[in-house]
C-alpha positions in Angstrom: 170.6 114.4 -56.1 172.4 115.2 -59.3 172.9 112.4 -61.8 176.7 112.6 -61.6 179.3 113.4 -59.0 181.3 116.3 -60.4 184.9 117.3 -60.0 183.7 120.2 -57.9 181.8 117.9 -55.5 184.8 115.5 -55.3 187.0 118.5 -54.4 184.6 119.5 -51.7 184.4 116.0 -50.3 188.2 115.7 -50.3 188.4 118.8 -48.1 185.5 117.8 -45.8 186.3 114.1 -45.3 190.1 114.1 -45.6 191.2 117.6 -44.8 193.0 118.0 -48.1 192.3 121.1 -50.2 192.6 120.6 -54.0 190.9 123.2 -56.1 188.5 121.7 -58.7 190.6 123.2 -61.5 193.7 121.6 -60.2 191.9 118.3 -59.7 190.7 118.4 -63.3 194.3 119.0 -64.5 195.5 116.1 -62.4 192.6 113.8 -63.2 194.9 110.8 -63.8 197.3 111.6 -60.9 197.3 109.3 -57.9 195.3 110.3 -54.9 198.4 109.7 -52.9 200.2 112.4 -54.9 197.3 114.8 -54.2 197.6 114.1 -50.5 194.8 111.6 -50.1 195.7 108.4 -48.4 193.5 105.3 -48.1 191.8 106.5 -45.0 191.1 109.8 -46.6 189.5 108.1 -49.6 187.5 105.9 -47.2 186.2 109.1 -45.6 185.1 110.4 -49.1 183.3 107.1 -49.8 181.6 107.2 -46.4 180.5 110.8 -46.9 179.0 110.0 -50.3 177.2 106.9 -48.9 175.8 109.0 -46.1 174.8 111.8 -48.4 173.0 109.6 -50.9 171.8 106.9 -48.5 173.2 104.0 -50.6 176.4 102.0 -50.6 179.1 102.6 -53.2 180.7 99.7 -55.1 183.3 97.9 -52.8 186.1 98.9 -55.2 185.5 102.7 -54.7 187.9 102.9 -51.8 190.6 101.2 -53.9 190.5 103.7 -56.8 193.9 105.2 -57.5 193.0 108.4 -59.3 190.1 110.9 -59.4 189.3 109.6 -62.9 188.9 106.0 -61.7 186.9 107.1 -58.7 184.5 109.3 -60.7 184.1 106.8 -63.5 183.2 104.0 -60.9 180.9 106.2 -58.8 179.1 107.7 -61.7 178.6 104.3 -63.2 177.0 103.0 -60.0 173.5 103.2 -58.7 174.4 106.1 -56.4 174.8 108.6 -59.2 172.8 106.9 -62.0 169.6 106.0 -60.3 
């Protein structure tokens, strides 16, 4: 496991778990744009959270599914035990 979840990995997870394709470059440009604007609803984000928990075998912080932007999500996830341990 890498020590940080990258924009590329988040982009891949968004496609796999929510069926929404956003290129990593576009995601980086819209780092502070709401997930809703990018086409990810709350269920889609819950799918991303579930996929990460399954992938790394550890729960994410409870607030992960309530993040509004890619920046908030990556900051929270990368500050948790999943990415930092």
